[in-house]
C-alpha positions as CSV (number, residue, x, y, z in Angstrom):
1,M,118.7,-8.4,74.1
2,E,122.3,-7.0,74.1
3,E,122.3,-5.5,70.6
4,F,125.4,-5.1,68.5
5,T,126.2,-1.7,67.0
6,R,126.9,-1.1,63.3
7,V,128.3,1.3,60.7
8,E,126.5,1.7,57.4
9,V,128.7,-0.3,55.0
10,G,125.9,-0.5,52.4
11,R,122.1,0.2,52.3
12,I,119.7,-1.9,54.4
13,N,115.9,-1.7,54.1
14,T,116.2,-3.2,50.6
15,P,112.9,-3.6,48.7
16,I,110.7,-6.6,48.5
17,E,109.3,-7.0,45.0
18,Y,106.4,-9.1,43.8
19,L,107.4,-11.4,41.0
20,E,104.1,-11.2,39.1
21,N,105.3,-13.0,35.9
22,L,106.9,-15.9,37.7
23,S,103.9,-16.2,40.0
24,K,101.6,-16.5,36.9
25,Y,104.1,-18.9,35.2
26,F,104.1,-21.4,38.1
27,N,100.5,-20.6,39.2
28,K,101.0,-22.2,42.6
29,G,101.1,-19.2,44.9
30,D,102.7,-15.7,45.1
31,I,106.4,-15.3,44.8
32,F,108.3,-12.3,46.2
33,I,112.0,-11.4,46.3
34,K,114.1,-9.5,48.8
35,R,116.6,-7.5,46.8
36,D,119.7,-7.7,48.9
37,D,121.6,-7.4,45.7
38,L,120.7,-3.7,45.9
39,T,122.7,-2.9,49.1
40,G,124.7,-0.4,47.1
41,L,128.4,-0.8,47.8
42,A,130.6,-2.1,45.0
43,M,127.7,-3.8,43.1
44,G,126.0,-4.9,46.3
45,G,125.2,-8.2,47.9
46,N,124.3,-9.8,51.3
47,K,127.8,-9.5,52.8
48,T,127.3,-5.8,53.5
49,R,124.8,-6.6,56.2
50,K,127.4,-8.7,57.9
51,L,130.2,-6.2,57.4
52,D,128.1,-3.5,59.1
53,Y,128.9,-5.2,62.4
54,I,132.3,-6.7,61.6
55,I,133.7,-3.3,60.5
56,K,132.2,-1.5,63.5
57,Y,134.0,-4.1,65.7
58,A,137.3,-3.4,63.8
59,L,137.0,0.3,64.2
60,D,136.1,0.1,67.9
61,H,139.1,-2.1,68.5
62,N,141.6,-0.1,66.5
63,Y,142.2,-2.7,63.7
64,T,143.9,-1.2,60.7
65,T,143.6,-4.1,58.2
66,L,140.9,-6.7,57.3
67,L,142.1,-10.1,56.2
68,T,139.6,-12.6,54.9
69,Y,139.4,-15.8,52.8
70,G,137.5,-17.0,49.8
71,A,137.5,-18.5,46.3
72,A,138.8,-16.5,43.4
73,Q,135.2,-15.2,42.7
74,T,134.4,-14.5,46.4
75,N,131.7,-11.9,46.8
76,H,132.5,-11.6,50.5
77,G,136.1,-10.7,49.5
78,R,135.0,-8.0,47.1
79,L,132.7,-6.4,49.7
80,S,135.3,-6.7,52.4
81,I,137.8,-4.8,50.3
82,A,135.1,-2.2,49.4
83,G,134.0,-1.8,53.1
84,A,137.6,-1.5,54.2
85,N,138.2,1.3,51.6
86,K,135.0,3.2,52.8
87,F,136.3,3.3,56.4
88,G,140.0,3.9,55.8
89,L,141.2,0.4,56.4
90,K,143.5,-1.8,54.4
91,S,142.5,-5.2,53.1
92,I,144.0,-8.6,52.3
93,L,142.2,-11.4,50.5
94,V,143.6,-14.9,50.8
95,V,142.6,-17.2,47.9
96,E,143.3,-20.9,47.5
97,G,144.9,-22.0,44.3
98,K,147.0,-20.5,41.5
99,K,146.8,-16.9,40.3
100,P,144.8,-16.9,37.1
101,P,146.3,-15.4,33.9
102,L,143.3,-13.1,33.5
103,L,141.6,-11.1,36.2
104,E,137.9,-11.6,35.7
105,G,134.6,-10.8,37.5
106,N,135.1,-10.2,41.2
107,L,138.9,-10.4,40.9
108,A,139.0,-7.5,38.5
109,L,136.9,-5.4,41.0
110,D,139.2,-6.5,43.9
111,V,142.3,-5.0,42.3
112,M,140.5,-2.0,41.0
113,M,139.7,-1.2,44.6
114,D,143.3,-1.7,45.6
115,G,142.8,-4.9,47.6
116,E,145.8,-7.0,48.2
117,V,145.0,-10.4,46.8
118,I,147.3,-13.4,47.8
119,F,146.9,-16.8,46.1
120,I,148.3,-19.7,48.0
121,D,149.0,-22.7,45.7
122,N,147.4,-25.9,46.9
123,E,149.0,-28.2,44.3
124,G,150.9,-31.2,45.7
125,Y,149.5,-30.9,49.2
126,S,147.2,-33.2,51.1
127,E,144.2,-31.4,52.6
128,E,145.8,-31.5,56.1
129,E,149.2,-30.4,54.7
130,Y,147.7,-27.5,52.8
131,L,145.7,-26.2,55.8
132,K,149.0,-26.2,57.8
133,H,150.8,-24.5,54.9
134,K,148.1,-21.9,54.4
135,Q,148.1,-21.0,58.1
136,E,151.9,-20.6,58.1
137,V,151.6,-18.2,55.2
138,V,148.8,-16.2,56.9
139,D,150.7,-16.1,60.1
140,N,153.7,-14.7,58.3
141,I,151.5,-12.1,56.6
142,I,150.1,-11.0,59.9
143,Y,153.5,-10.9,61.5
144,E,154.8,-8.7,58.7
145,R,151.9,-6.3,59.2
146,I,152.5,-6.2,63.0
147,Q,156.1,-5.2,62.3
148,Q,154.6,-2.3,60.2
149,N,152.5,-1.2,63.1
150,E,149.3,-2.6,61.6
151,K,146.6,-4.5,63.5
152,V,145.0,-7.3,61.4
153,L,141.4,-8.6,62.0
154,E,140.9,-12.1,60.5
155,I,137.4,-12.5,59.2
156,P,136.2,-16.1,58.3
157,M,135.1,-17.0,54.8
158,G,131.7,-15.4,54.0
159,G,131.9,-13.3,57.2
160,S,130.3,-16.3,58.9
161,N,130.8,-15.5,62.6
162,A,128.4,-14.3,65.2
163,L,128.8,-10.7,64.3
164,G,128.1,-11.4,60.6
165,A,125.2,-13.6,61.4
166,Y,123.6,-10.8,63.5
167,G,123.2,-8.8,60.3
168,Y,120.8,-11.4,59.0
169,M,119.0,-11.9,62.3
170,Q,118.2,-8.2,62.0
171,C,117.2,-8.7,58.4
172,I,114.3,-10.9,59.7
173,K,113.1,-7.9,61.8
174,E,113.1,-5.8,58.6
175,I,111.2,-8.5,56.6
176,V,108.6,-8.8,59.3
177,M,108.0,-5.0,59.4
178,D,107.9,-4.7,55.6
179,T,105.6,-7.6,55.0
180,K,103.3,-6.4,57.8
181,W,103.2,-3.0,56.2
182,D,102.4,-4.4,52.7
183,D,99.9,-7.0,54.2
184,I,101.9,-10.0,52.9
185,N,101.5,-13.2,54.9
186,L,104.6,-15.3,54.1
187,D,104.8,-19.0,54.4
188,Y,108.5,-19.5,53.4
189,L,111.7,-17.5,53.1
190,V,114.2,-19.3,50.7
191,C,117.9,-18.5,50.7
192,A,121.2,-20.0,49.5
193,Y,123.0,-22.1,52.2
194,G,126.8,-21.6,51.8
195,S,129.2,-20.7,54.6
196,M,126.2,-20.7,57.0
197,G,126.3,-17.1,58.4
198,T,123.3,-15.8,56.5
199,Y,121.2,-18.9,57.1
200,A,122.1,-19.1,60.8
201,G,121.2,-15.5,61.4
202,L,117.9,-15.9,59.6
203,V,116.9,-19.0,61.5
204,L,117.8,-17.4,64.9
205,G,115.9,-14.2,63.8
206,A,112.8,-16.2,62.8
207,K,112.8,-17.9,66.2
208,Y,113.4,-14.7,68.1
209,Y,110.9,-12.6,66.3
210,K,108.4,-15.5,66.3
211,T,107.7,-15.4,62.5
212,D,104.9,-17.4,60.9
213,F,107.2,-18.4,58.0
214,V,109.8,-21.1,57.7
215,V,113.4,-20.4,56.6
216,V,114.5,-22.8,53.8
217,G,118.2,-23.2,52.9
218,I,119.3,-24.4,49.4
219,P,122.9,-25.6,49.5
220,V,125.5,-24.2,47.0
221,F,128.1,-26.9,47.9
222,P,127.5,-30.5,46.8
223,E,128.7,-31.5,50.3
224,P,127.3,-28.7,52.4
225,F,128.7,-27.5,55.8
226,P,127.2,-29.8,58.5
227,A,123.8,-28.6,59.9
228,E,125.4,-29.1,63.4
229,D,127.9,-26.3,62.6
230,C,125.0,-24.0,61.6
231,V,123.2,-24.7,64.9
232,K,126.4,-24.0,66.8
233,L,126.9,-20.7,65.0
234,A,123.3,-19.6,65.7
235,N,123.6,-20.5,69.4
236,E,126.9,-18.7,69.7
237,L,125.1,-15.6,68.5
238,A,122.2,-16.2,70.9
239,Q,124.7,-16.5,73.8
240,E,126.5,-13.3,72.8
241,L,123.2,-11.4,72.6
242,D,122.2,-12.9,76.0
243,I,118.8,-14.2,74.7
244,D,117.2,-17.3,76.1
245,I,116.8,-19.1,72.8
246,E,118.3,-22.4,71.7
247,V,118.4,-23.3,68.0
248,T,118.2,-27.1,67.3
249,L,118.5,-29.2,64.2
250,D,114.7,-29.3,64.1
251,D,114.7,-25.5,63.4
252,L,116.7,-26.0,60.2
253,L,115.1,-26.9,56.8
254,I,118.0,-27.5,54.4
255,L,116.7,-29.2,51.3
256,G,118.3,-31.4,48.6
257,G,120.4,-33.5,51.0
258,M,123.5,-32.9,53.1
259,S,125.5,-35.3,50.9
260,N,125.6,-35.0,47.1
261,N,123.1,-32.2,47.3
262,K,121.0,-32.3,44.1
263,Y,120.6,-28.5,43.7
264,A,124.2,-27.5,44.2
265,G,125.6,-28.6,40.8
266,P,128.9,-30.2,40.2
267,A,131.0,-28.0,42.5
268,Y,131.1,-24.6,44.2
269,G,130.8,-21.9,41.5
270,E,130.1,-24.5,38.8
271,T,126.7,-24.8,37.1
272,N,124.9,-27.4,35.1
273,Q,122.2,-27.0,32.5
274,E,119.4,-27.1,35.0
275,I,120.9,-24.3,37.1
276,R,121.5,-22.1,34.0
277,D,118.0,-22.7,32.8
278,A,116.7,-21.4,36.2
279,M,118.9,-18.4,35.8
280,Y,117.6,-17.7,32.3
281,L,114.0,-18.1,33.5
282,M,114.4,-15.4,36.2
283,A,116.1,-13.1,33.7
284,Q,113.5,-13.6,31.0
285,K,110.4,-13.4,33.2
286,E,111.5,-10.7,35.7
287,S,114.7,-9.1,34.3
288,I,116.5,-10.0,37.5
289,I,120.0,-11.4,37.1
290,L,121.1,-14.3,39.3
291,D,124.7,-15.5,39.8
292,P,126.1,-19.0,39.1
293,A,127.5,-19.6,42.7
294,Y,124.6,-18.8,45.0
295,T,121.3,-17.3,43.8
296,G,121.2,-19.4,40.6
297,K,121.4,-22.6,42.7
298,M,118.9,-21.3,45.2
299,F,116.4,-20.5,42.4
300,Y,117.0,-23.9,40.7
301,G,116.2,-25.6,44.0
302,F,113.1,-23.5,44.4
303,T,111.9,-24.1,40.8
304,S,112.4,-27.9,41.2
305,L,110.5,-27.9,44.5
306,I,107.6,-25.9,43.3
307,K,107.3,-28.2,40.3
308,E,107.0,-31.0,42.8
309,N,104.2,-29.0,44.6
310,Y,106.4,-28.4,47.7
311,F,105.4,-24.7,47.8
312,S,101.9,-25.0,46.3
313,N,99.4,-22.3,47.4
314,S,102.1,-20.6,49.5
315,N,103.5,-17.1,49.7
316,V,107.3,-17.4,49.2
317,L,110.0,-14.8,49.6
318,L,113.3,-15.5,47.8
319,L,116.4,-13.8,49.2
320,H,118.6,-12.3,46.4
321,T,122.1,-12.2,47.9
322,G,123.8,-10.6,44.9
323,G,127.0,-11.9,43.4
324,Y,126.5,-11.3,39.7
325,P,130.1,-10.0,39.1
326,G,131.0,-13.7,39.3
327,L,128.9,-14.3,36.2
328,F,131.4,-12.4,34.1
329,V,134.2,-15.0,33.9
330,D,135.3,-17.1,30.9
331,K,133.6,-20.4,31.8
332,H,130.2,-18.9,32.5
333,I,130.3,-16.6,29.4
334,K,131.2,-19.6,27.3
335,N,128.2,-21.5,28.8
336,I,125.8,-18.6,28.0
337,T,127.2,-18.4,24.5
338,K,126.7,-22.2,24.0
339,D,123.2,-22.1,25.4
340,L,121.9,-18.9,24.0
341,G,124.2,-17.9,21.2
342,H,121.5,-18.8,18.6
343,K,119.5,-15.8,19.8
344,V,122.2,-13.4,18.3
345,K,121.7,-12.9,14.5
346,Q,124.1,-11.7,11.9
347,F,122.9,-10.0,8.7
């Protein structure tokens, strides 16, 4: 295998913890969690594994600026800005919509780290018109930087390219080694399925390292990215690594439906009562905080499935991909206050 090289953006070799209280609560097998929320840089998260390889590529090819995309509360954007700072690069985050009156959650951290955040208003455009408009704005931004002798590397949303997915292919190797050392025989690895890079890398890694466990994806978008696109990304990575493996649709296990996914809530970054209840359950049983965009939905899907006996008598590893700065925005704080405000007493 032609391996990619990396820099250390954050910490890898994150711990696997046994969730004893949750395992007893469900009483249907043993539940573990891979703590990729503890990768260290700027409050951590899974994107650091991807950026290890993306930033190494940028440095090797003399890029001076990282430009990436995301929603206002993008975790990838936060960590791209943080990683750029660590290695002396500049950063630009392009966000769809209008600039909010209050900088909350990830946005507050973005500007604290001196990231350049550019909102591109989408009001009044059709989807096709907006994509054209956004590309024109980005092209102008890049042209301006070129005139300033900068070299800009565009990174897709979520760091979901072959370089980024490789970070999670290698995470499988780490999981295999750690579970062997701790004598844990996994049946399932469960993760959030968003912009596909993490899941694609895990699926290819599971196939390459011949794991005995199945990788399960829980979508965070009501209309998830097509499974065919995930297969394409995994196979692009396999080709770049010159390994004789082909990922097919049969290798994917994405649960909840590829249309109107029942675990994804009303919209990206939005919750419902069931998702919040799952987040509260993890917090109250294990003192581990989940986020409303990714891990909360992943865990809601898991709890729903285990109640339906899907994971009965199995050893399951949940992947905690971080993201909790996004919890600290007005809409989510209001929901927590509505749901749990009765627990706060005044005398």
